N, C-alpha and C positions, 0 to 999 in steps of 0.2 A: 504494500500500500504506500502511496505517496505521502509525504510529510510536509508540514509547514516550516519546521525548523530542524537544522542539523547541528549536533554538538560540534563545537570548534575548539574546545579547550576546557579547562577545569571551571572557568567562569565565563564562558563565551558560547554563543549560538549564532548561526548564520540563517537568515530568513531565505526561503525559496520563493520562486515566482508565484506560487500558489497563494501568497499573502497579498497580492497586489489589489489596489482599489480601496474604497469605491469612489471617494470624492476625486481622486486623481490616480489613474492606473499606474503612474510612475512611482507612486508611494505605497506604503503598506497600509492595509486595513488593520485597525488596531485590535480587532476582535481576537485573532489567534494569539497576539502578543499577550493579552490578558490571561489567556489559558496557560501560556508559557510561564508567566510570572507566578500563577497559582501553583504550577508544578514545582517551581523553585522554592516557594514557601513550604510546600508539603514535604519536599525532599530534604530541606534544611532541618525541619522539625524531626524527621525520622533520623537523620544523621546525628542529631544532638540527643537522641533518646527521649524526645518529648512527643512521641506519637500517641501518648495518652490524652493529648490536647486535641481539640477540633477547631477548625476555622469557623468563627462566628460572623465576622464581617471583614471585607476587604474594600478599601477605598483606593482607586487608581486615579492619580492626577496625571493628565496627559500634557506634557510640556510643549508639544508642537508636532511638526511633521515627522513621520517615522519612515526613514528610507528603507528600501529593500537591501539590507546589507548585513554585516556582522556586528553583533552587540556584545558588550561586556555587562556583567551584573555583579552586584555586591549585596550581601545580606547582613543586617545588624539587628540584634535583639535590643530594642529601646527600653523595654520594661520586662525584665526577667521575672519568672515566678513559677511555682510548682502547679498552680491551678489556673492562672491567668497570665498571659504575656502579650506584648505588643512587638511585632516584627516589621522591619522596613526593608524593602527591596528597591534598589536603584538600578534601572536599566539605562545604560549609557552608550553613546555612539561618538567616537572621536573625543572622548572626555566630556561630552555634553550630556546632561540628563535628558532622557527621552520620556520615561515614565517613572514616577515615584509612587510606590504602593505601600500602604500600611495595613497590616492584618492583625486583628484581635483573635487570639486563640484562647479557648476556655476549656475547662475540665469536662470530659464526657461522663455523664451520670445517667442513671436509669430514670426516665420520666414517661415511659410508654403509657402509663395509666392516665396521664394528664394531657396527652397529645390531642390537639384539636386545632382547627383553623376555620374561620368564617368566610374565607375567600370563595366566590361562586365557582361552580363547575364550568368546564370548558364546553364549547359547542361540540356535539358529537362528531367524530371523525368523518362519518358518512355524509355529513352536511358541509364538509369542507371541500374545496377544489384545489387541484395541484397549482402551485404558484411558482413561476419562474422569476426569481429576483433579477436575473440578467436582463429582463425586459425593461427594468427600471434603472439598474445600476451597472456601470462598467467595471472592468477589472476581473482578474482570474479568481479572486476569493469567492465572489458570488457564484461563479460557475461550479464551485466545489460543493454547493449545498443542494439538498433536496428539501422541498417544503410543501405543505398543504395549508390552506388559509380560508377562514371565513371573515370577510371584512364587513363590519357594520356600517362604517362610514370612513372617509379619509382620516387617518390618524387613530383609528380604533379597530382592533382585530383580535381574533384568536388564531393561533397557528401551531402546527407541528413542524419541527426543523431537525435536520441531521446533516452531518458532514460526511463526505466521501473521502476525505483526506485526514490522516492521523496527525496528532499534534507534533511529535518529534521522533527522531530516529533512535530513541531509547525508551524503556518502559515508562509509561505515564498512566496515572489512575483515571478512572471514569470521572472522578471529581474534577481533575484538571481539564480533561477533554470537555466536560460540561461547561466550564467557565469560558472556554474558547468560543462559545456561541453567544455569550451574553450581549456583546456590543452590536450584534446583528439586529437586535430588536428595533433599533432606531430606523431601520429601513424596511421593516416588514409591513408597515401601513403608512405610506407617506401622506402627510397632511398637505404638502405642496410639491409641485414638480421640482425635483432637485436640480434641474437645468435652469430654473428660474429663481429658486431660493435655496441658499446653502444653510444648513442647520447642523453642523458638526457638534459633537459633544466634547467638552473640555475635561470631563471626568466621568467616572462610572463608580457607583457604590453598590455592592451586593451585601445583603444581610440574609443569612441562612436561617431557615426553620429546621432543616435536617439535611443530612448528606444525601445527594441525589443518587438515583439508580440503585437503591438498596431497598429490599422488601420492608414494608411497614406492617407489623402485626395487626391482624384483624381487618386489613384493607384488601379488597379484591382488585387486582390491577385492571385498569381500563384498557380498551383496545388501542393499540398504537399502529402506525403505518408498518406494513410488512415489506417494504422495499428493501432489498438486500444490500444496504449501504455499508455494513460491517461495523458501524459505530452506533451508539444508543440514540434513539429519538427523544427529544424533549419538546415541551410545548410552552407557549407564552400567551398571556392575556395582556396585551399592550395598549396603552393610551398615550398619545402624543399631544402636548398642549403648547401653543405659542402665545406669548403675551404681547402687549402693545409697544414694548420698548426694546425689543431684541432679545428678550429672555425666553426660555422655554424649557420643557422637561419631557423626557420619555420615561414612563413608569411601566414596569413589566412584572407581573407575577409569573414566575417560572414553575412549570409542572413537569413531573415525569409520570409514568404509568400509575403511580400510587398517590398522585395529587400534588399540591403546591409544596415546593421545597425552598424557594428563595424569592426575595423581592429585590429588584434592581432598579435604580434610578440613574438617569443620565442628565446632566445639566447642559443645555444647548445654548449656543450663540447663533442667533438667527440673523442672516445677512442677505437681503434681496440682491440678486445679481443684475448688474447693468450691462 
C-alpha cells in the first residue's frame, strides 16, 4: 500500500506526492500531517513507558504553508506526571516551525458503566450517495479518499470517509490513521465555492470521548461502507459557519461503527478571492 510519509531519520519524515493539495496542489494538505504528529505523540509515550496514559485532547497550531518535503520533529514533555501530562511536538522545515501540537494525556480508568453521549445519530448509510471530493478540490490527497455523503445544505452534512493510502512506511495505530482524516472535514460540505472564497483553517483541536475503532461494550456496530479500501471507515457530522468579519469555524462530531468518538473544531480565516 502507498504511504503519505517515509521515515528519513530518527527524527525526520519525508512527505510523498500523495499529500498534495487542496488549496494549492504544490503544497501539502495538512490532514495527513496531523495523523503523523499523532503517531509521534503515541510512539513517544510508548517509548517512555507511559502507554498507560491516553490522549485526551490535541491542539494543532498551523504556522503556515506546508511544503511537500522532508521535516524534522522534536518532542518535549511540558508537564510530566504519572496520571496527567502535557506533551508538545514541533514539526519543522529548514529550522522553521510548521506545526506546533500540544497533547493532554490522562490516566485510563474503567468508566464503561457511565459511558453515554447525547450526540444525534448519523443519516443511515443507505441514504447517502458516493461523493467525489476531487470534483470540488484539486491535489493528489483528495484522490486518495473514498466517501459517501448526505448533504442537508451547503456547509452541513453527514458522511463516511476512508483513505486508500496508509499513513507511513512503519507500523502506525488505527488511532493515528484516524487522526489523519480529521482536517478533511472542512471540505466535505463547502459553504462557498473554494474558487471564489478561501477559508483555510489556522488550527485544529480534537477532544476525544474514547479511542476510535475499538469495540464498545453493549453497543451493536452500525453498518459501514464495504468498499475494500484496506483502512477503517469513519464518519462525520459536520457544520461549517462563516461570520461577518472573516471569522469562521468547522465543527465535526466524528463517529466510527460504535458511535461518536471525538469532537473536532477548526478555526477558519475567510478571504473572498478577487
